[in-house]
C-alpha positions in Angstrom: -6.4 10.2 9.7 -6.9 7.8 6.8 -5.5 10.3 4.3 -2.2 10.5 6.2 -2.0 6.8 6.7 -2.6 6.3 3.0 -0.2 9.0 2.0 2.7 8.1 4.2 2.3 4.6 5.6 1.2 2.8 2.4 4.3 3.7 0.4 6.5 3.0 3.4 4.9 -0.5 3.8 5.5 -1.1 0.1 9.2 -0.3 0.5 9.5 -2.2 3.7 7.9 -5.2 2.0 10.4 -5.0 -0.8 13.3 -4.9 1.5 12.0 -7.6 3.8 11.2 -10.0 0.9 14.6 -9.3 -0.7 16.4 -10.0 2.5 14.5 -13.3 3.1 15.2 -14.8 -0.3 18.4 -16.7 0.9 16.4 -18.1 3.8 13.5 -19.1 1.6 16.0 -20.8 -0.8 17.7 -22.7 2.0 14.4 -23.9 3.4 12.8 -24.6 0.0 9.7 -22.7 1.0 8.4 -19.5 -0.5 5.3 -19.3 1.8 6.8 -16.7 4.1 7.6 -14.5 1.1 4.0 -14.7 -0.1 2.6 -14.1 3.4 4.6 -10.9 3.7 3.2 -9.7 0.3 -0.3 -10.6 1.3 -0.1 -8.6 4.6 1.5 -5.6 2.8 -1.1 -5.7 0.1 -4.0 -6.0 2.6 -2.7 -2.9 4.5 -2.4 -0.8 1.3 -5.8 -1.8 0.1 -7.4 -0.9 3.5 -5.5 2.4 3.4 -6.8 3.1 -0.1 -10.4 2.3 0.8 -10.2 4.3 4.0 -8.8 7.4 2.3 -11.3 7.1 -0.5 -14.2 6.8 1.9 -12.8 9.8 3.8 -12.8 11.8 0.6 -16.4 10.8 -0.1 -17.5 11.7 3.4 -15.8 15.1 3.2 -17.2 15.8 -0.2 -20.7 15.1 0.9 -20.5 17.5 3.8 -21.9 21.0 3.2 -19.0 23.5 2.6 -18.6 25.8 5.6 -15.9 28.0 4.1 -14.9 28.7 0.6 -11.6 27.0 -0.2 -10.6 26.5 3.4 -9.9 23.4 5.5 -12.5 21.2 3.7 -10.7 21.7 0.3 -7.4 20.8 1.9 -8.8 17.7 3.5 -10.4 16.7 0.2 -7.0 17.2 -1.6 -5.2 15.1 1.1 -7.7 12.3 1.0 -7.6 12.1 -2.8 -3.8 12.3 -2.8 -3.6 9.6 -0.1 -6.0 7.3 -2.0 -3.9 7.7 -5.2 -0.6 7.1 -3.4 -1.9 4.0 -1.6 -3.4 2.7 -4.8 -0.1 3.1 -6.6 1.7 1.4 -3.7 -0.8 -1.5 -4.0 -0.2 -1.8 -7.7 3.5 -1.8 -7.1 3.1 -4.6 -4.6 1.2 -6.6 -7.1 3.8 -5.9 -9.8 6.6 -7.1 -7.4 4.6 -10.2 -6.5 4.1 -11.5 -10.0 7.8 -12.6 -10.5 7.6 -14.6 -7.2 5.3 -17.0 -8.9 7.5 -17.5 -12.0 11.0 -17.3 -10.6 12.5 -19.6 -8.0 14.2 -17.9 -5.1 17.2 -20.1 -5.6 17.8 -18.8 -9.1 21.0 -16.7 -8.9 
């Protein structure tokens, strides 16, 4: 469960955050408030971090279980969990990288 959420939902949340923040820039400029933009980033970052930790802990749990079959379902689950953790971690790093300019650049700069 965590592996799929980290693999699919975390990058999707990152892209949705990017689109939502970009579309709200004119509104934030008109109001003179960037708090909503930062709140969206915090929520998206929290989701991706939780997905990363969940997928990582799922990988640790699967890895600790005794192998019942050689190269079967357990190996596929491990692969998906690691891939999900890496994808969610990259999405979280991307969110942080997109967030840094929000502190330095005014939304009214055009």
